[in-house]
N, C-alpha and C positions, 0 to 999 in steps of 0.2 A: 697243635698250634704253638708257635714260639711266643714266649713272653716278650712284651715290648719294653724296651729299656728307655724310659723317659729321662734323658740326661739332665734336664732342668730340675728334676726332683730326685736324682740319684746322688746320694751323699758323697761317695768317693770321688765322683766326677766334680761336684761343686767344690769340695775341699781342695782337690788338685788344681783346678783352674784358679781359685782364689790364692792358693799358695804360690803358684807360678807367677801370678800378677804382682803380688806383694814382693816376692823375692826379686823379680825383675826390676821393680821400681827401686828397691834398695841397691841392687847390683849396679845401677848407673853411677852410684857414688864411688864404688871401688873398682869397677871393671876397667875403665879407661885410665884412671890415675895410677892404679897399682897392677894392672894386667892380671887381675884375679877373676876366676870363674866363681859361680855360686858355691860349688862344692869346696873349693879352696877357702873361700870366705867362711863357710860353716866350720871347717876344720880349725881355722884361726879362732873363731868365736868360741868354739867348744873348749879348745885348749887354753884360751884366755880365762875361761870360767873354771875348768877342771884340768889343771896341769898334770903332766905325767901320766897320760893315758896311752895305751897302745893304739895302733891304727885300728885294730879290731874293736876295741872299746869305743873309739870315736864313731865307727860305723854303727855299733849297737846303740849308742846314746842318741845318734841322729836319725836312725832308721834309714841310712843311706846305703847303697850298694857297696859291698866291701871292695870290689874292683875299682869303683869310682873314687872311693876314699883313698885307696892305695896309690892310685895315679896322682891324686891331689897332693898327698903327702910327699910323694917322690918329687913333684914339681916344686913344692914349698921347701923341701930340703935342698934341692938343687939351687934354688933362688936365695938360699940363706935366710929364709923366713922361719924355719923350724930347726930344732936340734934334736938329734936322737941320742939316747944314752941307755945304759943298762940300769934297770931298777935296783935301788939299794936293798929293797925287801926280797927280791927274787932275781938273782943274777942271770937267769935264763930268759927273763922278760925284757923286751925293749920298750922304752917309753919315749914319748914325744913331749917337747915343750917349745914354747915360742922363743925364738931368738930375739935379740934386741930389735932387729928389723921387723919381726913379726909383732912384737909388742907396740912398736911405733905405728904400724898399720892399724892395729886394734884401737889404739888411743885416738887415732884420727877418724876412723870410720864409725866407731861405736856411737859417738854423739850424734852423727847424722842419722844412723839407724834408729836411735831412740827418739830423735825429733820427728822422723817419719812416722814411727809408731804413734807418737803423741798426736800428730796431725790426723792420722787415720782414725784414732779412737775419739778425737775431740767432738765428733758429732753424736757421741753416745753419752748418756747420763751415767754417773758413777755406778748406780745399781745395775744398769745394763752391762757395763764392763765387768762388774763382779759376776753377774749371771753368765756372761760369755765365758769367762775363765773357769767358772764352776762346771759349765757344760762341756768345755774342752777337756777338763780333767776327767769328767764322767765318761765322755766318748773314748778317751785314751784307755781308761780301765775296761770299758766294754769291748773295745777292739782287741785288747790283749786276751780277754776271756773268749771272744769269738774265734780268735786265731788258735788258742789252745784247744778249743772244741773241734776245729778243723783238723788239727794234728793228732787228736786222740784216736786210738784204734776203735773201729766200729764194731 
């Protein structure tokens, strides 16, 4: 007998659907105005917070597919929204940073994204928000542990 997958109670499915809906809602702010996709926006947001990462480090930090990040980076470089340089610490390493145009996009979109988050969380009490973020941190740690167990030799 095959196990039944009850999607309404399957955590990966629920998280994916919620993430897609939230990302899609925020995407309306930047997609039409700046011709950015979700992956491109995430690259801009991450480099705004953590400048001078390699494309691989952006992929690792966001848990996005390396190929999708690479395509987004190429498009952002082509559009003048990112700059690529050689790391001062390791001349073999290429690092990315926001260009002036990329910083301008971040400066315009970030307040809208934060306002959306505020509206989204406004229906929760402060203790519920605190609990949510504690649980997300805990789930993140448990996921890493479960992934390591999957990768461990049997």
